[in-house]
N, C-alpha and C positions, 0 to 999 in steps of 0.2 A: 451268721450262725453262732450259737453259744448257749450257755445256760441262763435262762430267764426265770427269775423268782416272781411269784404272783400271790396276791391276796384278793379274796372275793367272798361272795356269799352265795349259797345255793338257793333253791326254791323255797326251802324252809327257813330262810334267813339265818342259816347257820354259817359261821365263818369257815372258809376253806383256804388253806395255804399249800404251797407246793412249788415245784420247779420243773422245767422241761427244757429240752434241747430243741430250739426252734430257729427258723431262718430270720425272723423279725418279730417285733412287738405285735405287728398286725396279725401274724400267724397265731400268736399266743391267744389274742382276743378271739380269733375265729374258732380255734379249737375249744376254748372255754365256753363260748356262746353255744356251740353244738352240744356241750354237756350241761347246758342250762345253769351256768355259773356266771354271775354278774361280777366283772372285774372291778376292783376298787384301786388296786395298786400293782404296778409291774416294775420290777427292778431289773434293768438290763445287765448283761455280763459285766463283771467288775474289771477295773483297770489291771487287776492281777492276772487276768487272762490276756497277757501281752500278745498283741498281734504283730509278729515280726514282719510279716508280709506288708502290712500297712505302713510300718516304719520304713521298710526298704523302698516302697513306692514313694513315700514322702521325701526320702533322701535322694531320689533320682535313680533308683535301681529297678525301675518298672519293667525293664526288659531282661532282668536276671533269670531267664528261663531258657534252658537248653532245648534245641529242636527235638531231641530224643524224648524229653519229658513232656513237651507239648504234643508230640506225636502219640505217645502212650495215652495221654488224657483224651485225645481225639478218638483214638481207637476204642477205648473203654466206653466213652460216651455213645459212640455209634452202636456198639454191641448192646448196651442197655436199652437204647431207644428201639433198636430192632426187636428186642425181646418184649417190648410193650411196657417198659418201666416209664412212668410219668417223668417228664423232664426235671421237675423240682426234686423228685425223689432220687433221680439219677445224679443230679448235682450234689445232693446231700451225701450220698454214698461216696462220690469221688472226693468231696471235701474232707470227709473223715479219713480217707486212706492216703491223701496226697501228702508228700513229705516236703516238697519245695514250698518255702514260705510265701514267695510272691504269687505263685500259681494258686496256692491255697486261698490267699486273700482275694485273688481275682474270682475264683469259683464262688466264694462267699458273697461277694458283691453282685455277681451275675445272678445268683439265686435270689437275692433280695430284690433286685430290679425286675427279674422275670415274675416273681411273686406279686410285684406291684403293677404288673401289666405290660412291661416292656417286652419286645421280641428278644429272642436270644441274640440275634445279630446286633441289635441296638445296644444290648447290655454288654456284649463283648467289645464293641467299638469304643467303649469308654476306657479300655485297658490297653496299654502299649504292647503287651505280650501277644496280642492278637492283631496281626497286621491287616492291611487293606484286602489282600488276597483272601485271607481266612474269613474275614467278616462278610465279604461279598459272596463267597461260596455258601456260607451259612445262610445268608439272606435268600439266595437262590433256592437252597434246599427247603427253607421254611415256606417260601412262596409256592413251590411245586409239590409240597407235601412229601418230599423224599429226603428229609434231613439225615436220616440214618445212612442212606446210600451216598449222599454227598460227603458226609463225615468220613465214611470208609474210603472214598476216593481221595479225600484230603489227607488222610493218614498215610496212604500209599504214596501220594505226591511228596509229602514231607520226608518220608523215608528215602525216596529217590534223591531229593534235594540234599539231604544230609550226607548220603553216600558220595554224591558228586563233589560237594564242598570238602569232604574228608579226603578225597583223592587229590584234589588240587592242593590242599594244605600239606598233605603227605609229600607230594611231588616237590613242593617248595622247601619244606622243613628238613627232609633227609640230607640233601647235600649241604645245606647250611650248617647243620649240627656237626657233620663229619669235618667240614672245613674249619669250623670254630674249634673243635677238639684238636685238630692237626695244628692250627695256628698257635694254640696254647702250648702244645708240646714243643714246637719249634722255638717259641718265645722262651720257654724254660731252658732249652738247650743253649740258646744264645746268651741269656742273662746269667745262668748259673754254671753251665758246663764249660763253655768256651773260655771264660776268664781263668779257669783252672789251668788250661793249656797255655794261655797267653803268657803268664808269668814264666812258665817253664821254657817256652820257646825263646823268650827275650833273653833268658840267662845264657843261651847257647851263643848269642851274638851273631849268628849267621843270617844272611839275607833270606827273607821269606818269599815264597812263591806268591804271585799276584792274587791267586784265589784265596790263599791263607790270610794275606793282609786284608783282603776285602771282607772276609768273614770276621776277622778281629775288629776292624773298624765298625762294621755293622753292629757287632756285639757291644762295643764301647758306646755307640750311639744309643742303642736300646737301653743299656744300663744307666746312662746318664739322663735320658729323657723320658723313660717310662712313666715317672710321676706326672709328666706333662701329656704324654701320648694317650695314656689310658683315660684320664678325665676328658681329654679332647675328643677321643673316639666315642665315649659315652654321650657327651654333649652333642656330637654330630648325629648319632643314632636317634637321640631324643628329638633333635630338630627335624630330622628327616621324617620320623613317624608323625610328628605334629604337622608338618607341611603336607604330608599325604592325606591327612584328615580334612584339609581345607578343600573346597571345590576345585580350585585351580590345581593344587598339588595332586589331587586324586586323578584328574584328567591326564596330567603329565606322567604320573606313575603308571596308570593303566595303559597309556600309549606305549611307554617304554616296555612294560612287562609283556604286552601282546606281541612285541617284535623280537623277544628273546628266542633263540633257537630252542626247540623242544618245549621249554616252559610256556612259550607263547601259544603253541598249538594246544597244550593242555588247558590253558586259561580260556582261550577262545571257544574250544569245543565244550568245555565244562559249562560256560555261560550260555552257549547255544542250546545245550541239553536242558538246562534249567528253563530257558525261555520257551522251548518247544513243549516241555512237560507242563509248565504253568499255563500256557495258552490253551493247550489241549484240555486240561482240567476245567478251566474257566468256560470255554466254549461248550464243553460237554455238559456243564451245569446250566446252560442257557443264558450265560452272560453275553452281552452284545460284543462284537469284535472290537469296536472303539474302546469300550470300557475295559475289555480284557487287555488290550494293548497298553492302556493307561496303567493298569495294575502291574503288567510285566515290566514297564519302564521304571516303576517305583521299586520293584523287588529285585531287579537284575543287579549283580554286584559290580559289573564293569560300567563306568561312566561313559566310556567310548561307545560301547554297544547300546547303552541306554539312549545316547544322543542319536545314533543311527535309527533306533526304533521310533524315536520322536518324528524323524523324517518319514519313516514308513507310515506312521499314523496319519500324518498330514496328507500323504498321497491317497491313503484309503478314504479319508474324509472327502477328498476331491473326486472320488469315484473310481479310483484304480482298484484292481484286485490286490489281495495280499501278496501274491506271487510277484507282481511287477516290480514294486520297490525293493523287495527282498533280493531279487535277482541282480540288482544294481550294487549290492554290498559285496565287496571283493572277497571277504572271508567266508561268505555264505556259499557252500558247495552247490554247484549246478544240479547235481543229482537230487539234493534235498529240495530245492525250489521246484523241480519237476514233480517230486512226490506230493508237495503241497498243492501244486496246480491240479493234479489228479484228484486230490481231496476236495478242492473247491468245485471242480466239475461234477463230481459224484455226490456232493452234499455230505461228505463224510470227513470234513477237514479235521475235526477233533480226533478221530481215530487215526488219520494219517499223521497228524502232529505227534501222537503218542508213539507211532512207529519211528518217526524222525528222532524223537528223544532217545529211543532205544539205540538207534544207529550211532548217535553222538556218544551215548554212555559206553557203547562197545569200543569206540575209537579212543575215548579217554582212558579206558582200561588198558588198551594196547599201548598207548603213549606212555602211561605211567610205568607199566611193566618194562617197556623198552628203555625208557630213560634210566630206570634203576639199574638195569643190566649194563647200560652204556656208561653212566656217570660214575658208578662205584669203582670200576677198575681205573678210570681216568684220574679220579681224585687220589686213589691209593698210589698210583704211579707218580703223580706230581708231588705229593707229600713225601713219598719215599725217596724221590730224587733229591728234594731239598735237604732232607735229613742226611742222605748219603753224601751229598756235596759238603755239608758241614763237617761230617766225620772224616772224609778224605782230606779236606783242607787242613784239618788239625793234625792228621797223621802224616801228611805228605812230607813236611820238613824232616821228620824222623826217618822216613824211608830214604830220603835223599841223602841225609847225613850218614846213614848206615851204608848206603851204596858207595859213598865217597871214600869210606874207610875200607 
């Protein structure tokens, strides 16, 4: 999409020039032909119309779109299609109003491809910002003539996924931030405050209590080795984050995180909620169970759960029902497998999976709320105790000296 300049002649062989905002050169020719104008020259949008989105995609930022932005785009596209707006016109409207450069570029390319005869799903599949789940649902919607309905379901699905991921991130981030701030405060006291007391206490020449000596020694160690400790800690964090991004490291990390008290439960139930919600949406759109499981495996965050789902898929291919292999997974609640079994027996598995997702969402809510209430006072008590110990250790010799006199 952009401003195309054109030159041509009308039926009277009179020169005609102008410009128009169009999807492609092909569209310009089509419009001019309808107006009985024979095109001689078309000048495409100039380089001055810098396409930031195209540049970002070229530089490897093809996924630089938030789920909220993609969800908004999906909802708006669904609304316009429901209102009877032609798909190309809907894409043009969304292109003009979109602020995210990468998504704007994707909409432009999709509109061009659709204008040239591709299906929407085929056009979307060429962009990293639309994952396999998204493209398969759009394909199913196009095939069934219910694209607007599918897009509406997809928007709801993305909203739920975003909420679940935000809850998991919040559960992990809150205590981390509090501990980090507390650690900085304690480090500041040990490096800057304790040394002020140390000189004064040494001047008295009296024997120091063991706890005071321990705090002074720790303070001296931190003061001397902070230039080594800080870069070492940063290097360690960078190495850990890099390792977690490798296939082996991700499996190790996911195994570890799933076994953590409280946090593990939030991670497991959050992933199971995403799985149930995704599978429900796919099956409801008419995607086959095997294909739906494939997409779930690709989109699930936990590599451990993804591996278990691969085993589930193998069993389903062998002829087992979905419930049978799921019931063998230790972290999959029996009540949930029974609900899925009922869905299989009644032919309403997609609806039952949607209810299962709601169950898990509720449990994640409860766990996050409970964890916040439990961890906050624990962290405050622990950090407060450490700070109190430092203060007592520094003032104890003074109290002992005053008591002796």
